[in-house]
C-alpha positions as CSV (number, residue, x, y, z in Angstrom):
1,M,-167.6,-35.0,200.9
2,M,-166.9,-31.3,201.3
3,I,-163.4,-30.1,200.9
4,E,-162.1,-27.0,202.6
5,T,-158.8,-25.9,201.2
6,R,-157.0,-23.1,199.3
7,P,-157.7,-22.9,195.6
8,P,-155.0,-24.6,193.4
9,H,-151.9,-22.6,192.8
10,S,-152.9,-19.9,195.3
11,D,-150.6,-18.3,197.9
12,E,-150.4,-19.7,201.4
13,D,-152.2,-16.8,202.9
14,H,-155.2,-17.3,200.6
15,P,-158.4,-18.0,202.6
16,K,-159.7,-21.6,202.5
17,V,-162.9,-22.2,200.5
18,S,-165.4,-25.0,200.6
19,F,-166.4,-27.0,197.6
20,G,-167.1,-30.6,196.4
21,K,-170.8,-31.1,197.3
22,V,-174.0,-31.2,195.2
23,G,-176.9,-29.2,196.7
24,V,-180.6,-30.1,196.1
25,I,-183.3,-27.5,196.7
26,I,-187.0,-28.3,196.6
27,S,-188.9,-25.1,196.0
28,N,-192.5,-24.6,197.0
29,L,-194.9,-21.6,196.6
30,G,-194.7,-20.0,200.0
31,T,-196.4,-19.3,203.3
32,P,-197.1,-16.5,205.6
33,D,-195.2,-16.5,208.9
34,A,-198.4,-16.1,210.9
35,T,-202.2,-15.4,210.3
36,D,-202.4,-11.9,211.7
37,Y,-203.1,-8.9,209.5
38,W,-199.6,-7.7,209.0
39,S,-198.1,-11.1,208.4
40,M,-200.7,-11.8,205.8
41,R,-200.2,-8.4,204.3
42,R,-196.5,-8.9,203.9
43,Y,-197.0,-12.3,202.3
44,L,-199.7,-11.2,200.0
45,N,-197.8,-8.1,199.0
46,E,-194.8,-10.2,197.9
47,F,-197.0,-12.7,196.1
48,L,-199.3,-10.3,194.3
49,S,-196.5,-7.9,193.4
50,D,-194.7,-10.6,191.4
51,R,-195.0,-9.7,187.7
52,R,-195.1,-13.4,186.9
53,V,-198.3,-13.7,189.0
54,I,-200.0,-10.4,188.1
55,D,-198.4,-9.1,184.9
56,Y,-200.4,-5.8,184.6
57,A,-198.4,-2.6,184.4
58,P,-197.2,-1.6,187.9
59,W,-198.6,2.0,187.5
60,K,-202.0,0.4,187.0
61,W,-201.8,-2.5,189.4
62,Q,-199.9,-1.3,192.4
63,P,-202.3,1.5,193.5
64,L,-205.2,-1.0,193.4
65,L,-203.1,-3.6,195.3
66,Q,-201.8,-1.3,198.0
67,L,-204.9,0.9,198.6
68,I,-207.7,-1.6,198.2
69,I,-206.8,-5.3,198.0
70,L,-204.2,-5.3,200.7
71,T,-206.5,-3.4,203.1
72,K,-209.1,-6.1,202.9
73,R,-207.7,-9.4,201.7
74,P,-205.3,-10.0,204.6
75,F,-208.4,-10.4,206.9
76,S,-210.1,-13.0,204.7
77,S,-206.9,-14.8,203.9
78,G,-205.9,-14.9,207.5
79,E,-209.3,-16.4,208.4
80,A,-208.8,-19.1,205.8
81,Y,-205.3,-19.9,207.1
82,R,-206.5,-20.0,210.7
83,G,-208.9,-22.7,209.8
84,I,-206.1,-25.0,208.6
85,W,-203.1,-23.7,210.7
86,N,-200.8,-26.3,212.3
87,N,-201.1,-24.9,215.8
88,E,-198.8,-27.5,217.3
89,R,-195.9,-26.1,215.2
90,D,-197.4,-22.7,214.7
91,E,-197.0,-22.8,211.0
92,S,-198.9,-23.4,207.8
93,P,-199.5,-27.0,206.6
94,L,-197.5,-26.2,203.5
95,L,-194.5,-25.5,205.5
96,T,-194.9,-28.6,207.6
97,I,-195.4,-30.8,204.6
98,T,-192.5,-29.3,202.6
99,R,-190.2,-29.8,205.5
100,D,-191.3,-33.4,205.9
101,Q,-190.7,-33.9,202.1
102,C,-187.3,-32.5,202.5
103,E,-186.3,-34.7,205.4
104,A,-187.6,-37.8,203.6
105,L,-185.8,-36.9,200.4
106,K,-182.6,-36.2,202.3
107,A,-182.8,-39.7,203.8
108,S,-183.5,-41.3,200.4
109,L,-180.5,-39.6,198.7
110,K,-178.2,-40.2,201.6
111,N,-178.8,-43.9,201.3
112,V,-177.4,-43.7,197.7
113,Y,-174.9,-40.9,197.8
114,G,-173.9,-40.5,201.4
115,D,-172.5,-37.1,202.3
116,K,-172.0,-36.0,198.8
117,V,-175.4,-34.3,198.8
118,E,-177.0,-31.5,200.8
119,V,-180.8,-31.3,200.6
120,D,-182.8,-28.2,201.7
121,F,-186.1,-26.5,200.8
122,A,-187.1,-23.0,200.0
123,M,-190.2,-20.9,199.5
124,R,-190.7,-18.5,196.6
125,Y,-192.6,-16.2,198.9
126,G,-192.0,-16.0,202.7
127,N,-189.5,-18.1,204.6
128,P,-187.2,-19.9,204.2
129,S,-186.3,-17.6,201.3
130,T,-184.7,-18.9,198.1
131,K,-181.8,-16.5,198.5
132,S,-181.0,-17.7,202.1
133,V,-181.1,-21.3,201.1
134,I,-178.9,-21.0,198.1
135,Q,-176.4,-19.0,200.1
136,N,-176.4,-21.5,202.9
137,L,-175.8,-24.4,200.6
138,K,-172.9,-22.5,198.9
139,E,-171.4,-22.0,202.4
140,K,-171.7,-25.7,203.0
141,G,-169.5,-26.5,200.0
142,C,-172.1,-27.0,197.3
143,D,-170.5,-25.8,194.1
144,R,-173.3,-27.5,192.1
145,I,-177.0,-27.1,192.8
146,V,-180.1,-28.9,191.4
147,F,-183.1,-26.6,191.9
148,F,-186.4,-28.5,191.9
149,P,-189.7,-26.4,191.7
150,L,-192.4,-28.6,193.0
151,Y,-194.9,-28.0,190.2
152,P,-195.6,-31.0,188.0
153,Q,-197.1,-28.8,185.3
154,Y,-195.1,-25.8,184.1
155,S,-196.6,-22.3,184.3
156,A,-195.0,-18.9,184.3
157,P,-196.6,-17.9,187.7
158,T,-195.2,-21.1,189.4
159,T,-192.2,-22.8,187.8
160,A,-190.9,-19.7,186.0
161,T,-191.1,-17.4,189.0
162,A,-189.4,-19.9,191.3
163,N,-186.5,-20.1,188.8
164,D,-186.4,-16.3,188.4
165,Q,-185.9,-15.9,192.1
166,A,-183.1,-18.4,192.2
167,F,-181.4,-16.7,189.2
168,R,-181.7,-13.3,191.0
169,T,-179.7,-14.7,193.8
170,L,-177.0,-16.1,191.4
171,M,-176.8,-12.6,189.8
172,E,-175.6,-11.2,193.1
173,M,-172.9,-13.8,193.8
174,K,-169.3,-13.3,192.9
175,W,-168.7,-17.0,192.7
176,Q,-171.8,-18.8,191.4
177,P,-172.3,-22.5,191.9
178,S,-173.2,-24.4,188.7
179,F,-176.9,-24.6,188.5
180,R,-179.5,-26.8,187.0
181,T,-183.3,-26.5,187.1
182,V,-185.7,-29.4,187.1
183,P,-188.2,-29.3,184.2
184,A,-191.9,-30.0,184.5
185,Y,-192.7,-33.6,185.3
186,Y,-196.4,-33.7,184.4
187,N,-196.0,-37.0,182.5
188,H,-193.3,-38.7,184.5
189,P,-194.2,-42.3,184.9
190,L,-193.5,-42.4,188.6
191,Y,-195.6,-39.2,189.2
192,I,-198.6,-40.8,187.3
193,K,-198.2,-44.1,189.2
194,S,-198.1,-42.1,192.5
195,L,-201.3,-40.3,191.6
196,A,-203.0,-43.5,190.6
197,A,-201.9,-45.3,193.8
198,S,-203.4,-42.5,195.9
199,V,-206.7,-42.8,194.1
200,R,-206.8,-46.6,194.5
201,E,-206.0,-46.4,198.2
202,A,-208.7,-43.7,198.7
203,Y,-211.3,-45.7,196.8
204,A,-210.4,-49.0,198.6
205,N,-211.7,-47.5,201.9
206,L,-215.1,-46.3,200.6
207,E,-218.4,-48.1,200.9
208,I,-219.7,-46.4,197.8
209,E,-217.5,-45.8,194.7
210,P,-217.6,-42.2,193.5
211,D,-219.5,-41.6,190.3
212,I,-216.6,-39.5,189.0
213,L,-213.2,-38.3,189.9
214,V,-212.7,-34.5,189.5
215,T,-209.0,-33.5,188.9
216,S,-208.9,-29.9,190.0
217,Y,-206.0,-27.7,188.8
218,H,-205.1,-24.2,189.8
219,G,-206.4,-21.8,187.2
220,V,-204.7,-19.2,185.1
221,P,-206.1,-16.6,182.7
222,I,-206.9,-18.0,179.2
223,R,-204.6,-15.3,177.9
224,Y,-201.6,-17.2,179.3
225,L,-202.5,-20.2,177.1
226,K,-202.7,-18.0,174.0
227,E,-199.3,-16.4,174.8
228,G,-197.6,-19.8,174.9
229,D,-197.8,-21.0,178.5
230,P,-198.1,-24.8,178.3
231,Y,-199.9,-25.3,181.6
232,H,-203.4,-26.0,180.3
233,C,-202.1,-28.7,177.9
234,Q,-199.9,-30.3,180.5
235,C,-202.9,-30.5,182.9
236,Q,-204.9,-32.3,180.3
237,V,-202.1,-34.7,179.6
238,T,-201.7,-35.5,183.3
239,S,-205.3,-36.4,183.7
240,R,-205.4,-38.5,180.5
241,L,-202.3,-40.5,181.7
242,L,-203.9,-40.9,185.1
243,Q,-207.1,-42.2,183.5
244,A,-205.0,-44.7,181.4
245,E,-203.0,-45.8,184.4
246,L,-206.3,-46.5,186.3
247,G,-207.8,-48.2,183.3
248,W,-210.9,-46.0,183.4
249,S,-213.4,-44.8,180.8
250,D,-213.7,-41.2,179.8
251,E,-216.8,-40.6,182.0
252,K,-215.0,-41.6,185.2
253,I,-212.7,-38.6,185.3
254,Q,-212.7,-34.9,184.3
255,V,-210.6,-31.8,184.4
256,T,-211.6,-28.5,186.2
257,F,-209.8,-25.4,187.4
258,Q,-210.0,-23.5,190.6
259,S,-208.8,-20.3,192.4
260,Q,-209.8,-17.6,189.9
261,F,-208.8,-14.1,190.6
262,G,-209.5,-10.8,188.9
263,P,-211.7,-9.7,185.9
264,E,-210.0,-11.7,183.1
265,D,-211.4,-14.9,181.5
266,W,-209.8,-17.9,183.2
267,L,-209.5,-21.6,182.2
268,Q,-212.8,-23.4,182.5
269,P,-214.7,-25.3,183.7
270,F,-214.5,-23.8,187.1
271,T,-214.3,-26.4,189.8
272,V,-216.7,-24.7,192.2
273,D,-219.4,-24.5,189.5
274,D,-218.8,-27.8,188.0
275,V,-219.2,-29.9,191.2
276,A,-222.6,-28.2,191.6
277,R,-223.5,-29.2,188.1
278,L,-222.5,-32.8,188.7
279,A,-224.7,-32.9,191.8
280,R,-227.7,-31.5,189.9
281,E,-227.2,-34.0,187.1
282,G,-227.4,-36.9,189.6
283,K,-223.8,-37.6,190.3
284,K,-224.3,-37.5,194.1
285,N,-221.0,-39.1,195.0
286,I,-217.7,-37.6,193.8
287,A,-214.0,-37.7,194.6
288,I,-211.7,-34.8,194.0
289,M,-207.9,-34.4,193.9
290,A,-205.5,-31.6,193.0
291,P,-202.7,-33.0,190.8
292,A,-201.0,-29.6,190.3
293,F,-200.2,-29.3,194.0
294,S,-197.3,-31.4,195.4
295,S,-198.3,-30.5,199.0
296,D,-201.6,-29.8,200.7
297,C,-202.1,-26.1,201.3
298,V,-204.8,-23.4,201.7
299,E,-206.0,-24.1,198.1
300,T,-206.7,-27.7,198.9
301,L,-207.4,-27.9,202.6
302,E,-209.6,-24.8,202.7
303,E,-210.8,-24.0,199.1
304,I,-211.4,-27.6,198.0
305,N,-212.4,-29.2,201.3
306,E,-214.6,-26.3,202.4
307,E,-215.7,-23.9,199.7
308,I,-216.0,-26.4,196.8
309,K,-217.4,-29.1,199.0
310,E,-220.1,-26.7,200.2
311,S,-221.0,-25.8,196.6
312,F,-221.4,-29.5,195.9
313,E,-223.5,-30.2,198.9
314,E,-225.7,-27.2,198.5
315,A,-226.5,-28.4,195.0
316,G,-227.7,-31.8,196.4
317,G,-224.6,-33.8,196.5
318,D,-224.2,-36.5,199.1
319,T,-220.6,-37.8,199.4
320,F,-217.6,-35.6,198.7
321,I,-214.2,-37.3,199.0
322,Y,-211.1,-35.3,199.0
323,I,-207.9,-37.3,198.0
324,P,-204.9,-35.6,199.6
325,C,-201.9,-34.4,197.6
326,L,-199.0,-36.7,197.3
327,N,-197.2,-34.9,200.1
328,H,-194.5,-37.1,201.7
329,R,-195.8,-40.4,200.4
330,H,-193.0,-42.9,199.9
331,D,-193.7,-43.2,196.2
332,H,-193.7,-39.4,195.8
333,I,-190.3,-39.1,197.5
334,E,-188.9,-41.8,195.4
335,M,-190.2,-40.1,192.3
336,M,-188.3,-36.9,193.4
337,A,-185.2,-38.9,194.0
338,D,-185.4,-40.5,190.5
339,I,-185.8,-37.1,188.9
340,I,-182.9,-35.7,190.8
341,K,-180.7,-38.6,189.8
342,N,-181.5,-37.9,186.2
343,E,-181.0,-34.1,186.5
344,A,-177.7,-34.5,188.4
345,A,-176.2,-36.9,185.9
346,G,-172.5,-36.3,185.7
347,W,-172.5,-34.7,189.1
348,L,-173.5,-37.7,191.1
């Protein structure tokens, strides 16, 4: 429970402070506040100005971003978001799902630890901001915080930038809480079992079993791999472990990469091209999932389920099955709780 009292050995007129709780923050990529031009521009400007995402020299990148990209891209991105927008709550699906994950995780941890834990969620870009959430938990008496970037596979433009933003907040605080970051969990047994369960459940409802399962991961430039980023290797490991968990042969599953941006060489094969190749080679029924995303978002609901699906069907494909992200599945939430229990050892 939170304790509000004066620090030990302080004078009687010293203001009371709150301490004694453990905070848990699940951190996701982010979301625009709305789909209009200026909301999209603010969001894209924050995202594409992050040196972890685009690491070109600012003098070279910022004129291109501000004068060209941000005059056009908010329109196309806004259109993509409008196609998947949660109109009932007037928010993006990523925000809805992350909030649902937070509520489910809060209930799970409360069953074990009671009021010792405060659980919240933050976005790297957009709202609720990482800074506001850390400050709010500190005010609630959390003097220890477990920060959980929701990226199974580590990469500098995802896990690292989420941690960076949290550390920037700590740098501004006179009294920092103790702070632990959750490492990549690409090979965690419960994560692999959750992925496999989602595949089995999807296949159980199909009349025709897919010829192949495409595991589509968000792409990064090949240069990142050469500079030491482990993302590509961890994606391969995740799919190999998923294949083993399902008991499948090599030809039943493959790895591809999506969401290329800019002129550099990116990790291949490209999902949008590879599904078309599969269709032309006679694999007319495929399933596809996105193991690098913990929550469905514009890259899955719009890019995979519309653009990539269209590429497959135009090449002659018949059946395209999208298997949703783990979202707030019970086994996914229990995986998060298990990881938090491990990372908070000694605190809880």
